[in-house]
N, C-alpha and C positions, 0 to 999 in steps of 0.2 A: 787701181793704185792712185788714181788722181782724183776722181770725182767724189769719193766718200770723204777723204780728208778735206777737200775743198768745201764740201757742204758742211762739215763740222766746223771749219774755220768761219764760214759765214754765220753759222748758228751762234757761235760764241762771240764774234766780233761785230756783228751787225744785227742786234736784236730788233731794231725797227723793221728791217726787211722780213725777218722771221715772223714778226707780229702781223705784217701785211699779208704774207702768203700762208700764214698758219692755218687759216680756214680751208685753203685749197689742198694742202698736203696732209694726208692722213698719217698718223703715228709718228709725227715729228719728234715726240718726246723719247722715242726708242733709239734715236740716232745719238749714240755716245761713243767716246773713244774706246771704252771697255767692250761695247758690243761690236765695234769695228774689228778689234783685235781678236776677240774670243769667237765671234760668229762668222767672221769673214777671212781675215788675213791668215790666221793660224791654220784653219782647216784647208784653205786653198793651197797654202804653202806645203802642207803635209801631202795633200793629194798630188800636187805637181812633182814632189820628190818621189813618191811611190810610183806614180804613173810614168814619169820620165825614166826611172830606173828599170821598171818592168819593160816598157816599150823599147828602150835603147838596148837592153840585154836581149830581148827577143829578136830584134833586127840583127844584132851582132851574131847571135847564134845562127840565125837563118843564113847569114852571108858567109861567116868565117868558120864556125865550129861544127857545122853539120857535116856528117860523113860524106865523102865524095861519092858520086854515083859510079858504079862499075862501068868500065868501057867495053 
């Protein structure tokens, strides 16, 4: 959540730095805001929502809703 927007800010606001390190960093042209949202932020957010809902529901089921063992 921090490093990609930071790199995008450097890319757009300091082109001299990008020109200096451009030979060392491969695929720098693929780093865009659209790629950040579509290939990173949205899929990760959806995965966190689904994974969190499934894992939290499984833990709650295991702790509270599971039938009690007979004594």
